[in-house]
N, C-alpha and C positions, 0 to 999 in steps of 0.2 A: 394210463396216463390219460390228463385232462385233456380236452378240445383244446386249449391253448396250446398245447403243443405241437401240433399237428403241423409239418409244413405247407408253407403255403403256394411253394412253387417245386418243381422238379431241379434237383441239382444238379449238377453237370457233372457226378460220379458218374465213373465209364461202368457202363451196362452188361459187360464183360464179366464182370464181378458175380459168383452165386449171391444169394439172395443169403445163406448161412456162412457168407465171408466174414471174416475178422478183421482184425486193424493187421494182423501179421499175416495175411492173404498176401501172395506174391506180389497181385495188385496194388497193394497197399503198404508192403514190407518197407520199402527202401524210403518211402515219406514219413513213415510213421517212426524209422529209428533217425532219420536226420531232424524232425523238429522235434520228438523228445531231446535228441543231442543237443541242441539250440537250447532247448529251454534249461537242460540240464548245466548247459554251461554258464547261461546269465544267472542262476541261481548260487553254480559253484562259485561265480567271481563275487556274486553280493555277500556272499559268506565270507569268502577267502580276505577280501577288505577289510572287514570289519577285527577279522584277526591279527592281520599285518599290519594296521595303519598305526597303534603307538608305537613300531618300531619304524616307521615311514615318518611319522612326525618329527621323533626323535633326530633321525639320521638328518631327516633336511630341515630343521630347525622350525617345524611349521605350526606348531602349538595353536597360533591365532586361527589359523585356516581347517583344522583340523575337525569342525563341525561342519562347515561347506563343502568337505569332501564327501560327506555323508548326502546333507541335505541338496546340495548340486543337482547329481542324478537323479535323483526322485524328482525336483521340479523339471528340469529340461524333460524328461521322459513324460510330461505330459504333453510339452506341444510334438515332441514325437508321436505319440500317441492320435492326435488330432489330425496332425499332417498324414499320417500313413493311413487313416481312417478315411478321409477325403479322396485320396489318391487311388486308394481299394476301390472306392464307388465309382471313381472316373474311369479307373482304367484296368481296374484287376487286380490282383493282390502280387504279381509278379516283380515288377517295378520296385514297388513299397518294400518286398522283403528282399529284393539285392540293393536296395539302397540302404536300408536298415543294416542290414551284415556288416557293410562296408564300412559304415559309421561305429558300430560294436569294435570292428577290428582297427579302425583308425584311432578312437578311443584309447584301447590298451597298447597301442602303438607307443603313443605319447606318453601315457602314465607309465608306460614299463620303461620309457628312457628318458623319464623324468631326471633333471638333476638338481630341481627346486619345489617348493611346496606349491608356487601358483602355476607350473607348469604341469603337476600331475593333478591339480583340482581343473586345471584347463582339459585334459584328457580326462578325466569322470564325468565334467560335462559334455563330451561329444559321446562318450561311452553311454551315459543315461541317455541323450535323444534317440541315439542308434536301438538300445536295449528296448524304450518302449516302444518305436514303431514297430521291432521284429515282434514284439506282442501279438500286437494288432494285425500283422500281416499275417502273422500266422494262422489265428482264429480266422479269417478270410480262407485263407488257403484249406483250412479245415471243411468251413462250409461248400468248398467247391469241388472238392476231390472226394470227400466222404459221404456215402447217404446218411441220409438223419439218425440210421438206424444205430449207425455206429457212433455217435456223437458221445453217446455217455461214456464208451469204452476209451476213444482219444482222450476225451477231457479229461479220465481217471488216471490216464497215461501220464499224464501234462505233471498230475497233480504228485503222482509219483515222482517225476524227473524233478519235480520241485523241491518235492522233501528230502529225497535222498542225499543231496549235497549237504544238509544239515546232519547226516551223520559224519560225514568224511570229510567235508569242507576244510571246516576248523583245522582240525589235525593235519590235514597234507599241506596245505597252505604253510602252519608252523613248521611243518618238516623242511619245506623248500623253501624259507625265509632262512632258516636255520644251515641247512646243509648247502644252498647257493648264494642267495640274494632275494631279498622282495620283489626285486624287477621281473626276476622268473614267474613270480605269480601272475602277474599280467601276459608278457610274452610268453608263457608257456600253453596259455590259453587260444593263443591265436594260432597255433597249429593245430590245434581240434575244432575250429571253427571253421573254416574252408572244408575239412570233409563231409562235416556234418551237412554243409549247406549243398556242395556236391551231391549228395544222396535223396535233397529235394528235387532238385534240376530234371530229371525226368519226368514227374508228374505234372511239372508247372507248365511246361507245352498246352497249348491251347486254352489256357486261363486268363489270357489278355482279354480287356476288358470286361463287361458285365451279358449276360443269357441274353438273350434277344427278346425273351418273354417274360416280361415282368408283372407278377401279381400285382392286383391292387395293393394302395398303400394300407398298410396295417399300422396297429398303434405304436408309437415311437418313430413314426416317419418325419426325418425331419423336414420344417418349413422348407417350401420349392419342389421337393422332391418330384422328378418329371422322367426318371429311368436315366437320365444323360449328364452325371452330376458336374458343376462349375467349381471352381477351384473356391473354396470361403474364407476369402483372407481374413471376414469377421471373428469365423471362428478361433481361425491362427491366434487373432489379434488376445481372446478371449483367453484361449489359452496359455497365452506368453503372462496376461496377467495372473493368471490363477496359478503360475509356474512362480511369478513371484510373491505373490502372497504366500504360498505353503513356504516356501526361501526367509520371506519374513518372519514368517510364525518360529520357522526353526532356530531364527538368531537373536529373536525378541529377547528373551530370557538373559543374553550377555549385555542390554542396556539398563543402568541400573536408574530405578528410578520410575520409567516412561516404561521398562517392558510390558507391564500388565496392560496398558493402553495400547502398547503398539500391537501386540496380540491378539488381542480384541476388534481391533482394526483388520488385521490381518486375516482374521478367522470372516466376517461381514465379509469385506472382498475377495476372497475366495469363494465363498457362497454366491456371490453375485455372479462373478466369473464364472463358474460352473454351473449356470443354467441353461445357458445356449449350446453346454458341451454335452447335454446329456436329452434323452426324450424328454418332451414336455411332460407337466405333471410330476417328475421323478421328485423334486422336495417337498411335492403336497401327499405323496404316496397313492399317485393314482393307480387304479388296478393294472394288474399286466404289465408290460414292459416298464412301464414307470420305476414298478416296484421293485420288480427284478433289479432294476439297476442299483436302487436305494440300498435293499436288501443286503446286496454286494458289499457297497460301500460301509455300512452298518455293520456285520459281520466283524468286517476286515478291522473296522477300528476296534472295535470290544475285545476279538481276540487279538490283535497284534499290541493294541495298547496295554494288554495286562501281563503280556505275554514277556517283555523285556524286563520288568519289575518282579517277577518268579523269583529267580535264581537268585536274585537280590536279596530279596526277603531270605531264603535259606541259609544264602552266607551269613549275612549278617543276623538274625535271630535266632536261627538253628544250628550255626557255627558248622555250614557247610565246605567244604573247596568247592572252588570255582567250578573243577573237574566233575564233580560229585553232583554240584546243582547243575551243572548243564546237561545231565543227563536227563533230567526232568523234561527238558525239551526235547530230550532226544524220545522220549516216551512218549510225548503228545507227536511228535513228528511222523512214529512206527504208525500210530494211531490211526492218522489222518492219511497215511498211505493206505494201511488196510482197509480203511472205510471207505476211500474211493475205489478200492477194489472191490467190494463186496455191490455195492452201488452199481458197480459195473455190469455186474453179473447178472444183477437183480434186472435189470431193463425196465419196461414196464410193468414188472411185479411191483415194484416200488415206484409210486408217482411221483413226478417232482414236487407236488405238491406236499406230500407227506414228510418227502424228506426233510424238505425247509422246516417243518412245523420241528418234526424232532431233532433236528440239527441245530436252528437257533435255542429252543430250548436246552440242550445240552451243553450250549457255551454259556447261559445264562447260571446254568446251575453251576457251571466250574468255575466263574468268576464268582458268584455270592459264595461258596466255598473257600476260595483264596479270602475273601474278606472277613468270614466270620473266623477262619485260622487265623489272619491277624489279628481281630478283637479280641479272641477270647482265649488268645495261645493254644488252641487244639495242637496235635500231632502233625508234625511235616505232612505224615502219610496221608493225611487228609486233602490235602493241598494238591499233592501231586499226584493223587488216585484221580482228582476232578481234573486234572489238567490232561490225562491220559485220556479222558471221554472229552473236553474239548478238542481234542484232535481230530477226535472220532465225528465230533458233530460236523466240523468244518468240513473233513473228508467227505460226507454224506452232499454238503449243499454245495462247495467249490464247483463239482463236475457240471452239479444240474443247474446250477444258476448258467453256467457258460451255455449247455443244452438249451435252455428256455430262450435265452439271449439270439441266439440263430433262428430258433421256432420261429420267431416270433419276427422275424427281419425278412424282408424281400432282398433279391440279389442286389439291388443299387441301394441299401441301408445298411450290408452287410459290416460294412467299413464302418460308418457311423457308432451304430450300435456297438460292434465289439469295441472299438475306439474309447466308449463312454461306460462299457463296464468295465475297463480299465482301468480309465481316468477316476472312476468312482472309486474303485479298490485302494488305487494310488494316495489319492486324498484322503479316502477314509483312513487308512492308515496313517498318514504322515499328519492330519489335522488331531488325530487323537495322540500320538507320541509325542507330539509337541504339547498338546494340553494338558498332558500328563504330567510332562517333564514339569510345565509353568504348578501346575499343583504339588507336587513333590518337593520344590524347589520351595514353595510358598508355606508348605505345613513339617518342613525339615525342620528338627531341635523347638519346635513349640512345647514337646512334652519333655524336654529336656529335664533330666533329676528325677524322673518319673518313672513309673512301674513301664508305662508303654515306649520307654526307650531303649532302642535294643544296643547289645553290647558294643557296638561299633558306633555309638553314637548319633545314629541317626532314628529319628522320632519314629515309632510304630503307626502315629497317625499320617505320617504320610503315606506309608505301605497303602493305612487304608481307605485316605483321600484318593489313591489313583484305581485302589479296587471298585470303590465306591462310585466313580463317576465311568470305568468303564461298564460295570453292572446295569447302570443307567440305560447306557447305551445299547447293553444288551437287550435289555426290555422293551426298547423302541423296537428293535429286531426284532424279538417275539410278536407283537403288535403286527409289523409288517407284514409277515412271512406271509399269511394266508392270504394278502392281497395279491400276491405273485401272478395265482391264475386270474386269469380274465374274467370278468363276469359274461356269462353265457348267454347268447340272444335268443330270444323265445323263435 
């Protein structure tokens, strides 16, 4: 493990657990199960809503608000991330975790009992606010409860908990919606969230506030850090602006004529607004923590920006059924979970820097294979195999990015840096998805009547444009990857 990965302070993990203890040791078992359950339920809900939303929209006559039902939670989640990070640095993760779970449950109840599309969207906004805050609070809980040696394993478990719902979530949601009602896809989760939180409660005792002894400020420490954080209303205001920019970008395609200008303006506003929300030097790829945060956003943008179009390509060009095309994503999800488990077991045998280099190249290779398959008409198996490789690359990188973020944080900046990582993840994926949507729409039909047009009438050039854009983002991620290691001091 490189020198930048050594913790700067002693965490508040209980001394009673032996050094060989794992995340399933009796000291950590309940908090591990509860935290993974919360991650699982948040992921399940996200995937389940995508499955049932066409039915909800038709029943509530809400086609005009369809996009907002997805973009809204993503936008409010950014606000929740910043608020939870600031609160965690002030008072510890206990209050933010309780409040975030309460908001998440409230959003589920509002959406589950909604009788109109505006009410459902309102519930989704509250749900996103709680979900974003919950992610950050859980990361700070990890920093305070588990010793640094266990961080790769617990984050590998988080990755698996996030990936597994992709295997069962859509199918289960469809069964519930058909057998009972789409309302129970929201309401049914409520009964599972509360027990998950109760499993964590015993481990939260004594986690109020930051440890008494704080290490000297490290790279990525926000300006003004003194060990006792104040409420940063300025950061909350910037988070709100970034959220509005993301929302505007997602909706810009619906504005005829001026959509492109609005999209460009939204991207600029989002980048300006995100600067105070991440460590200084992030957008400039400064070595150490800033590049860790930037790399998280870049790999998220490259992977998720391409992922949503791969099944579409298989359906349009290769006449796959939607179910069979979706199995491609399942293969990538399984590879993600498997690689997460492998890197967790390897521990220090696989350095964080090497994991980043290997993982970023695997994602780039997969996107390039999808691009070449589109342009040259190669067999679909090439793109499918490539995407399994991409899932493996993400499984290597995501847990290690989380490990590095906590290792480069002091107790009074764990909340800020954890929220910065979550914001980069969210904004990276959101900006990429919105931008690829604009590119896809602009290029659709440009090759109508030519050999590049698919059987369904969608231009092959539109798919190529999406994969070319995400490949360019992946190239930047490969360049940034070596910079996650802080420069060694003489």
